[in-house]
C-alpha positions as CSV (number, residue, x, y, z in Angstrom):
1,X,-0.3,0.3,-0.1
2,X,1.3,3.4,-1.2
3,X,-0.6,5.0,2.0
4,X,1.6,4.8,5.0
5,X,1.1,2.4,5.2
6,X,3.3,-1.4,6.0
7,X,4.0,-4.1,3.8
8,X,3.7,-7.8,5.7
9,X,5.8,-10.6,4.8
10,X,6.1,-13.5,6.3
11,X,9.0,-15.7,5.8
12,X,9.5,-19.3,6.0
13,X,10.4,-18.6,9.6
14,X,7.6,-17.9,12.0
15,X,9.8,-16.6,14.8
16,X,11.7,-13.4,11.5
17,X,9.1,-11.7,9.4
18,X,10.3,-8.8,6.9
19,X,8.7,-5.1,6.1
20,X,8.8,-2.9,3.4
21,X,7.8,0.6,4.6
22,X,6.8,3.1,2.4
23,X,5.9,6.4,4.0
24,X,3.6,9.2,3.1
25,X,6.4,11.4,1.9
26,X,7.8,8.0,0.2
27,X,10.2,7.1,2.1
28,X,10.6,2.8,1.9
29,X,12.4,1.6,5.0
30,X,13.1,-2.1,4.8
31,X,12.3,-3.6,8.2
32,X,13.4,-7.0,9.7
33,X,12.9,-8.8,13.3
34,X,9.5,-10.7,15.1
35,X,5.7,-9.5,13.5
36,X,5.5,-8.0,17.4
37,X,9.1,-6.0,16.8
38,X,7.4,-5.1,13.5
39,X,4.2,-3.6,14.8
40,X,6.6,-1.9,17.8
41,X,7.7,0.1,14.9
42,X,4.9,1.2,12.7
43,X,3.2,1.8,16.5
44,X,6.3,4.5,16.3
45,X,5.8,6.0,12.9
46,X,2.2,5.9,13.5
47,X,2.6,7.9,16.7
48,X,5.6,10.4,15.0
49,X,3.4,11.5,12.7
50,X,0.2,12.0,14.9
51,X,2.2,13.6,17.1
52,X,5.2,15.8,14.2
53,X,4.4,19.4,15.0
54,X,3.3,21.4,12.4
55,X,6.0,24.3,11.5
56,X,5.9,27.3,12.8
57,X,6.6,30.6,10.1
58,X,10.1,31.8,10.7
59,X,10.0,35.5,13.6
60,X,12.0,38.1,11.1
61,X,14.0,39.1,14.0
62,X,14.9,42.6,12.9
63,X,14.3,46.2,13.1
64,X,10.7,47.5,11.8
65,X,10.1,50.5,10.2
66,X,8.2,52.3,12.1
67,X,11.0,51.3,14.8
68,X,13.2,53.4,12.6
69,X,11.4,56.3,12.2
70,X,11.1,56.3,16.0
71,X,15.0,56.1,16.6
72,X,14.9,59.4,13.6
73,X,12.1,61.5,16.0
74,X,13.8,60.5,18.8
75,X,17.3,61.4,17.5
76,X,15.6,65.0,16.8
77,X,15.4,64.5,12.9
78,X,12.4,66.0,12.5
79,X,12.9,69.0,14.8
80,X,13.0,71.1,10.9
81,X,11.2,70.5,7.9
82,X,12.2,67.3,5.8
83,X,10.8,65.3,3.1
84,X,10.6,61.9,2.0
85,X,13.7,61.7,0.0
86,X,15.6,63.3,3.4
87,X,14.1,60.5,5.2
88,X,15.5,58.0,2.7
89,X,18.4,59.2,3.2
90,X,19.0,59.2,6.3
91,X,17.8,55.9,6.9
92,X,20.0,54.5,4.1
93,X,22.9,56.1,6.2
94,X,21.4,54.0,9.0
95,X,21.7,50.5,6.9
96,X,18.1,50.3,5.9
97,X,16.9,50.7,2.7
98,X,13.7,51.1,1.6
99,X,11.9,51.8,-1.6
100,X,9.4,55.4,-1.7
101,X,5.9,53.6,-1.9
102,X,7.2,51.5,2.0
103,X,8.4,54.7,3.3
104,X,5.1,56.9,2.4
105,X,2.8,54.7,4.2
106,X,4.7,54.3,7.0
107,X,5.3,58.0,6.9
108,X,1.8,58.2,6.5
109,X,0.8,55.7,9.6
110,X,3.1,58.1,11.9
111,X,1.2,61.5,11.3
112,X,-2.2,59.4,11.7
113,X,-1.3,58.3,15.3
114,X,0.0,61.9,15.9
115,X,3.5,60.9,16.0
116,X,4.1,63.0,13.5
117,X,2.8,66.3,11.3
118,X,2.7,66.5,7.2
119,X,2.5,70.0,5.6
120,X,3.0,71.3,2.5
121,X,5.5,73.2,1.6
122,X,6.6,74.1,-2.3
123,X,4.3,72.0,-3.5
124,X,5.6,68.8,-1.9
125,X,4.6,67.0,1.6
126,X,7.0,67.7,4.8
127,X,7.0,65.7,8.3
128,X,8.1,67.7,11.5
129,X,8.1,67.1,15.3
130,X,4.2,67.6,16.6
């Protein structure tokens, strides 16, 4: 059977048996032993399959964009009006490169959370601390 169950072939000696086990993932095992030993191996395989934990998504351990913008706010970067290009340059100097499209959304979220103020200056948006 190809659905994870075992093939049990008893040889002429009644105390020894051979089993060819094919798992769902396609792994093929050849097991020799008594029928009780083979049954124990099968039980162990079924228990492992039932108890196998699902893979969890790896947590990204890094600095996120709102934290970086917060660091710029704490560093008094936004005491003078700064446009989006200046924010991109400042983050690039820190080693964090983001496209303008990503920065614009993050900056707008900071404005909506009232961490920054956005003003129109020479037909461009500039950001300052509140």
